[in-house]
C-alpha positions, 0 to 999 in steps of 0.5 A: 500500500502506497503512503500518501506524501504530505503536501509541499508547504510553501513559505508565506509570501510577503505582503504590502511590498512597496515597488521601487526602482533599483538604480543598478549598473553593470560593467560589460567590458569583460563579458564575451559575446557568447556568454554561455561558453561554447553555445552561441545558439542558447546564448542568442536565444536569450539575447533576443530579450535584449533586443525586445525589451528596451522598446517594449518596456518603454512602451509599457511605461508610456501606456501605464502613464496614460492609464494612471488618471483612470485608476480609482484605487490608491494602492493600485496607483502606488503599484503602477507607479512603482512598476513604471519606475522598475520598467524604465530601469529595465529598458535602460539596462538592456539598452546598454547590452545592445551597445556592447553587442555593437562594440563586439561587431554584432550590429543589432540596430536593424532588428531593433528598428523593426521592434521599435516600429512594432511598439511605437507605430503599430501599438502607439497612440494612433491619435484617437480621442474620446471613447476610442482613445480609452478603448485602445488604451484598455486594449493595450493594457490587456496586451501588457498583462499578457506579456507580463505573464510571460515576463513573470514566468521567465523571471521565475525560470531564470532565478532557478536556471541552475544549468546556466551556472553549471555551463559557466555562464558569465556572472555579470550577464546572469546578474542582469537577467536575475535582477530583472527576473526577480523584479518581474516576479516582484511586480508580476501582479500589477499589469493583471490587477490594472487590467482587471480594475479597468476592464476585466473582460475574459474575452479581452484577456483571451484575445490579448493572449492570442495576439501576444503569442503570435507577436512574441513568437514571430519576433523571437524566431526572427530575432534569433535568426538575425543574431545567428546570421549577423554573429561575427564568430558564427557568421551564419554557419548555424541557422537560427530559429525556435526549433533549437528550443528542442535541445536547449529547453530540456538542457535547462539553458533556455525555457522549454516550449512545454513549460511556456505552453503549460503557463499559457494553459494556466493563464487561460483559466478564469481563476488565473492569478499571477501570484500563483506564478513564481515566489515573491520571497525568492525574488526578494532574496535574490534582490538582497543578494544581487551584486548590482542591486546591493551596489545600488543600495550603497 
């Protein structure tokens, strides 16, 4: 007869956290282009993030600033303002990585301009007024809530990605990714809370997730192909694309397709809560230990 194991007890999560931007700095001078040694494919699958995040998170900031006057809850307003400060710092930190790529002979600017077109033009303000302006604002907040689901899931993944340490990944790059990931876990509820406060439509949430999967999947695939083709060391000898996740995901060097797919299934449930993704306690523990975050406190 099998013995039933007791349920795993998670430590209680901290409450009433005040979100704040941490003024971090990173020195990229000694970070190699292939910061996961001997694995340019896995390196660039993660490097796509650096090309997407500056424009994407600057867009988050613009949209959320536009949403502030519509917020009727003081605590949510405080969370949104803290979210804005953190996202602005994320955008600036990843922008510095792009400059480092260019210095190493990997000119990412053509692809970054495409990403900027998506967020600044396709998803920009459109010059609308009245009810149409408000409807477009709420639609974009639904998109951000869906995107933030993925950033929270990825943040939780990077905090626990021991395979990257075992592979000898550069510690400076890991600290950037884990500092950012920890803050994504820390504020993972804010975009969803704002969407539920202003709209909350289940149909809008489903539509936004479908659009987000299409957009991010296409950008990630194109971005990886771009990086592998322009890499001055690889010089296009290996074609990029999402198919490589079949190796890097199970190896723990990148998120796996199965993990991401399972997270989408959770998001699509009416009972979904971002607080069930990741651990605030773990995120705060990393932020207390992160070399960059500790230096910012000093």
